[in-house]
C-alpha positions in Angstrom: 170.6 55.5 -134.1 170.3 58.7 -136.4 167.4 58.9 -138.5 166.9 61.3 -141.5 163.6 62.7 -141.5 163.8 64.9 -144.7 166.2 66.8 -146.9 165.1 70.3 -148.0 166.9 72.1 -151.1 166.5 75.7 -149.7 168.1 77.5 -152.5 170.0 77.2 -155.8 172.1 79.4 -157.6 173.9 78.7 -161.0 175.7 80.4 -163.8 177.5 79.6 -166.8 179.9 82.6 -168.0 181.5 81.0 -171.0 179.6 80.4 -174.3 178.7 76.8 -175.2 181.1 76.8 -178.1 183.9 77.5 -176.0 183.3 74.3 -173.9 183.7 72.1 -176.8 186.7 69.7 -176.7 188.0 71.5 -173.6 188.7 69.5 -170.3 186.7 71.3 -167.5 187.9 71.0 -164.1 185.0 70.8 -161.6 185.7 71.5 -157.9 183.2 70.5 -155.6 183.0 71.5 -151.8 180.7 71.0 -149.1 180.6 73.0 -146.0 178.3 72.2 -142.9 177.3 75.8 -141.8 175.5 74.6 -138.5 174.1 71.9 -136.3 171.3 72.9 -134.0 168.1 71.7 -132.2 164.7 72.3 -134.0 161.3 71.2 -133.1 161.5 67.9 -134.8 164.9 67.0 -133.3 168.1 68.4 -134.9 168.9 70.5 -138.2 172.0 70.2 -140.0 172.5 73.2 -142.5 174.8 72.5 -145.5 176.3 74.4 -148.5 177.4 72.6 -151.7 179.4 74.4 -154.2 180.4 73.1 -157.8 182.8 75.5 -159.2 183.9 75.4 -162.8 186.9 77.8 -162.8 186.6 80.6 -165.5 183.3 78.8 -166.7 180.6 79.0 -164.0 179.3 77.6 -160.8 176.3 75.9 -158.9 175.6 76.7 -155.2 173.1 74.6 -153.3 171.9 75.3 -149.7 170.0 72.5 -148.2 168.7 71.4 -144.8 169.0 68.1 -143.3 166.5 67.1 -140.5 167.5 64.5 -138.3 166.1 62.6 -135.1 168.1 60.5 -132.6 171.3 62.7 -132.6 171.1 63.5 -128.9 174.6 61.9 -128.1 176.0 63.7 -130.9 174.7 67.0 -130.3 176.0 66.7 -126.6 179.3 65.7 -128.0 179.4 68.5 -130.4 178.6 71.0 -127.5 181.3 69.8 -125.4 184.1 69.6 -128.0 183.0 72.0 -130.6 183.8 69.4 -133.3 181.1 67.9 -135.4 181.0 64.1 -134.8 181.9 62.1 -138.0 178.6 60.3 -137.8 176.7 63.6 -138.3 178.9 64.6 -141.2 178.5 61.3 -142.9 174.7 61.1 -142.4 174.2 64.6 -143.6 176.5 64.4 -146.8 175.0 61.0 -147.8 171.4 62.3 -147.5 172.6 65.4 -149.6 174.3 63.2 -152.2 171.3 61.1 -152.8 168.9 64.1 -153.1 170.5 67.6 -153.9 173.3 66.5 -156.0 170.8 65.2 -158.3 169.2 68.4 -158.6 172.6 69.8 -159.2 173.1 67.3 -161.9 169.8 68.5 -163.8 171.0 72.2 -163.5 174.5 71.4 -164.8 172.7 69.8 -167.8 170.5 72.6 -168.4 173.5 75.1 -168.5 175.5 72.8 -170.6 178.2 72.3 -167.7 179.8 69.0 -166.8 178.0 67.2 -164.0 179.3 68.1 -160.4 180.1 64.4 -159.7 181.9 61.8 -161.9 179.6 59.7 -163.7 180.2 55.8 -163.7 181.9 54.3 -166.8 181.0 50.8 -167.8 183.0 48.4 -170.0 182.0 45.1 -171.4 184.7 42.3 -171.7 184.4 39.0 -173.5 185.0 35.7 -171.6 185.0 35.0 -167.9 182.4 33.5 -165.9 178.9 34.9 -165.7 178.7 37.2 -162.5 182.6 37.1 -162.1 182.6 41.1 -162.4 182.4 43.4 -159.6 178.9 43.5 -157.9 177.4 47.0 -158.9 174.2 47.9 -156.8 171.8 50.5 -157.0 171.1 52.7 -153.8 
């Protein structure tokens, strides 16, 4: 079983090139891309290097580099060495670890720069009637 030891934000770069007044009442498109740069052994187990980019075309960007330290990925590392393809379990584990830590930092930076958050925020609606608890189960991780 793969265990996440820790996630480290190694660098963060951000820029807004448009004036705040230009962003009012404008639909801003956010393009987010994740790039796993490497999967390697380290003294603690394994290291996955990830680059996350939130691009706001014509307006700005946020780029974060992070390291995810794992233990228990021996089988996946062997598979990767044999095939050259990163196992889905490593991709999933790494990106989930990043989304619960580094993406939060990127949201804070986006707010500081008056840019939309790099992920869609949940929308809530309240409806009348119905049985208590008949809605969707919404949990917090």
